N, CA, C and O atoms as CSV, one atom per row, in Angstrom:
chain,resi,resn,atom,element,x,y,z
A,1,MET,N,N,108.423,66.120,73.836
A,1,MET,CA,C,108.377,67.464,73.804
A,1,MET,C,C,108.595,67.655,75.691
A,1,MET,O,O,108.387,66.866,76.613
A,2,SER,N,N,108.973,68.726,75.664
A,2,SER,CA,C,109.347,69.144,77.548
A,2,SER,C,C,107.851,69.775,78.041
A,2,SER,O,O,107.724,70.825,77.411
A,3,GLU,N,N,106.835,69.595,78.785
A,3,GLU,CA,C,105.871,70.435,79.320
A,3,GLU,C,C,105.943,71.818,79.242
A,3,GLU,O,O,107.101,72.221,79.128
A,4,ARG,N,N,105.022,72.745,79.267
A,4,ARG,CA,C,105.659,74.478,79.368
A,4,ARG,C,C,105.380,74.457,81.000
A,4,ARG,O,O,104.858,73.448,81.477
A,5,PRO,N,N,105.788,75.767,82.007
A,5,PRO,CA,C,105.499,75.778,83.168
A,5,PRO,C,C,104.049,76.244,83.384
A,5,PRO,O,O,103.713,77.082,82.547
A,6,ASP,N,N,103.213,75.963,84.175
A,6,ASP,CA,C,102.053,76.227,84.474
A,6,ASP,C,C,102.295,78.133,84.974
A,6,ASP,O,O,103.129,78.389,85.843
A,7,PRO,N,N,101.792,78.842,84.566
A,7,PRO,CA,C,101.936,80.639,84.444
A,7,PRO,C,C,101.498,81.142,86.158
A,7,PRO,O,O,101.668,82.220,86.728
A,8,GLU,N,N,100.885,79.861,86.630
A,8,GLU,CA,C,100.890,80.199,87.692
A,8,GLU,C,C,101.665,80.385,89.200
A,8,GLU,O,O,101.662,81.038,90.244
A,9,THR,N,N,102.377,79.196,88.406
A,9,THR,CA,C,103.236,78.170,89.802
A,9,THR,C,C,104.147,79.428,90.206
A,9,THR,O,O,104.657,80.131,89.334
A,10,PRO,N,N,104.312,79.658,91.497
A,10,PRO,CA,C,105.287,80.963,91.705
A,10,PRO,C,C,106.735,80.638,91.573
A,10,PRO,O,O,107.101,79.517,91.217
A,11,PRO,N,N,107.541,81.578,91.847
A,11,PRO,CA,C,109.009,81.373,91.347
A,11,PRO,C,C,109.727,80.744,92.576
A,11,PRO,O,O,109.377,80.444,93.717
A,12,PRO,N,N,111.084,80.660,91.731
A,12,PRO,CA,C,111.446,79.116,92.842
A,12,PRO,C,C,112.131,80.606,94.421
A,12,PRO,O,O,112.570,80.013,95.406
A,13,ILE,N,N,112.155,81.449,94.490
A,13,ILE,CA,C,112.792,82.354,95.044
A,13,ILE,C,C,111.882,83.260,95.753
A,13,ILE,O,O,111.276,83.744,94.797
A,14,LEU,N,N,111.461,83.726,96.648
A,14,LEU,CA,C,111.135,85.198,97.087
A,14,LEU,C,C,109.485,85.114,97.188
A,14,LEU,O,O,108.834,86.037,97.678
A,15,GLY,N,N,108.873,83.895,96.666
A,15,GLY,CA,C,107.223,83.465,96.873
A,15,GLY,C,C,106.769,83.714,96.286
A,15,GLY,O,O,106.009,82.796,95.979
A,16,THR,N,N,106.489,85.257,95.215
A,16,THR,CA,C,105.614,85.475,94.985
A,16,THR,C,C,106.493,86.485,93.759
A,16,THR,O,O,107.600,86.926,94.069
A,17,TRP,N,N,105.737,86.873,92.012
A,17,TRP,CA,C,106.179,87.510,90.606
A,17,TRP,C,C,106.489,88.721,91.818
A,17,TRP,O,O,107.677,88.841,92.115
A,18,ARG,N,N,105.830,89.324,92.298
A,18,ARG,CA,C,105.448,90.598,92.938
A,18,ARG,C,C,106.814,90.620,93.775
A,18,ARG,O,O,107.454,91.328,92.997
A,19,ASN,N,N,107.535,90.396,94.612
A,19,ASN,CA,C,108.374,89.887,95.421
A,19,ASN,C,C,109.406,90.357,94.339
A,19,ASN,O,O,109.810,91.484,94.051
A,20,LEU,N,N,109.623,89.432,93.965
A,20,LEU,CA,C,110.684,89.212,93.103
A,20,LEU,C,C,110.869,90.605,91.579
A,20,LEU,O,O,111.793,91.271,91.110
A,21,TYR,N,N,109.727,90.474,91.373
A,21,TYR,CA,C,110.209,92.422,90.653
A,21,TYR,C,C,110.493,93.194,91.513
A,21,TYR,O,O,111.372,94.007,91.223
A,22,GLY,N,N,109.884,93.263,92.899
A,22,GLY,CA,C,110.179,94.508,93.721
A,22,GLY,C,C,111.795,94.485,93.630
A,22,GLY,O,O,112.450,95.484,93.336
A,23,ALA,N,N,112.410,93.091,93.947
A,23,ALA,CA,C,113.729,93.044,94.482
A,23,ALA,C,C,114.797,93.042,92.814
A,23,ALA,O,O,116.006,93.275,92.804
A,24,VAL,N,N,114.195,92.814,91.914
A,24,VAL,CA,C,114.853,93.413,90.714
A,24,VAL,C,C,114.768,95.073,90.839
A,24,VAL,O,O,115.682,95.736,91.330
A,25,ILE,N,N,113.926,95.462,90.485
A,25,ILE,CA,C,113.741,96.908,90.652
A,25,ILE,C,C,114.920,97.404,91.886
A,25,ILE,O,O,115.782,98.068,91.310
A,26,GLY,N,N,115.197,97.301,93.258
A,26,GLY,CA,C,115.161,97.835,94.147
A,26,GLY,C,C,117.082,97.345,94.064
A,26,GLY,O,O,118.004,97.834,94.716
A,27,LEU,N,N,117.122,96.350,93.120
A,27,LEU,CA,C,118.398,96.011,92.898
A,27,LEU,C,C,118.687,97.092,91.714
A,27,LEU,O,O,119.683,97.790,91.905
A,28,LEU,N,N,117.932,97.334,90.483
A,28,LEU,CA,C,119.018,98.195,89.762
A,28,LEU,C,C,118.548,99.776,90.312
A,28,LEU,O,O,119.165,100.652,89.706
A,29,ALA,N,N,117.691,100.236,91.220
A,29,ALA,CA,C,118.081,101.700,92.024
A,29,ALA,C,C,119.572,101.861,92.992
A,29,ALA,O,O,120.243,102.785,93.450
A,30,VAL,N,N,119.611,100.271,92.977
A,30,VAL,CA,C,120.870,100.489,94.001
A,30,VAL,C,C,122.214,99.954,93.442
A,30,VAL,O,O,123.220,99.741,94.120
A,31,LEU,N,N,122.063,99.738,91.893
A,31,LEU,CA,C,123.491,100.127,91.162
A,31,LEU,C,C,123.253,100.967,90.228
A,31,LEU,O,O,123.819,100.768,89.153
A,32,VAL,N,N,122.289,102.221,90.379
A,32,VAL,CA,C,122.114,102.987,89.730
A,32,VAL,C,C,123.250,104.367,90.587
A,32,VAL,O,O,124.179,105.152,90.398
A,33,VAL,N,N,122.114,103.763,91.744
A,33,VAL,CA,C,122.964,104.932,92.891
A,33,VAL,C,C,124.056,104.759,93.394
A,33,VAL,O,O,124.568,105.821,93.748
A,34,LEU,N,N,124.927,103.467,93.677
A,34,LEU,CA,C,126.556,103.336,93.154
A,34,LEU,C,C,127.222,103.621,91.634
A,34,LEU,O,O,128.292,104.212,91.491
A,35,PHE,N,N,126.544,103.188,90.706
A,35,PHE,CA,C,127.490,104.122,89.599
A,35,PHE,C,C,128.108,105.493,89.971
A,35,PHE,O,O,129.259,105.915,90.086
A,36,TYR,N,N,126.620,106.115,90.140
A,36,TYR,CA,C,126.501,107.786,90.488
A,36,TYR,C,C,127.829,108.088,91.357
A,36,TYR,O,O,128.796,108.829,91.176
A,37,ALA,N,N,127.464,107.222,92.345
A,37,ALA,CA,C,128.246,107.617,93.362
A,37,ALA,C,C,129.957,107.241,93.127
A,37,ALA,O,O,130.768,107.985,93.679
A,38,VAL,N,N,130.629,105.683,92.023
A,38,VAL,CA,C,131.729,106.011,91.848
A,38,VAL,C,C,131.960,107.114,90.625
A,38,VAL,O,O,133.016,107.745,90.645
A,39,THR,N,N,131.122,107.333,89.696
A,39,THR,CA,C,131.117,108.360,88.500
A,39,THR,C,C,131.657,109.660,89.235
A,39,THR,O,O,132.307,110.467,88.572
A,40,ARG,N,N,131.381,109.921,90.753
A,40,ARG,CA,C,131.580,111.810,91.462
A,40,ARG,C,C,132.799,111.193,91.735
A,40,ARG,O,O,133.764,111.820,91.299
A,41,TRP,N,N,133.041,110.199,92.298
A,41,TRP,CA,C,134.263,110.008,93.543
A,41,TRP,C,C,135.219,109.937,92.528
A,41,TRP,O,O,136.378,110.056,92.923
A,42,ALA,N,N,134.973,109.695,90.717
A,42,ALA,CA,C,136.109,109.138,90.378
A,42,ALA,C,C,136.665,110.649,89.288
A,42,ALA,O,O,137.527,110.466,88.429
A,43,SER,N,N,136.315,111.425,89.405
A,43,SER,CA,C,135.435,112.664,88.235
A,43,SER,C,C,136.517,113.775,88.922
A,43,SER,O,O,136.498,114.954,88.569
């Protein structure tokens, strides 16, 4: 069997889980604005 990862292990990128979640939320916000702009442009 494979071992479970330690829950205290930092993520492989950005150093902390807080930074990783912030980056994901920031990316989502950028995509929402981008899709809104494309929708306004195309209509």
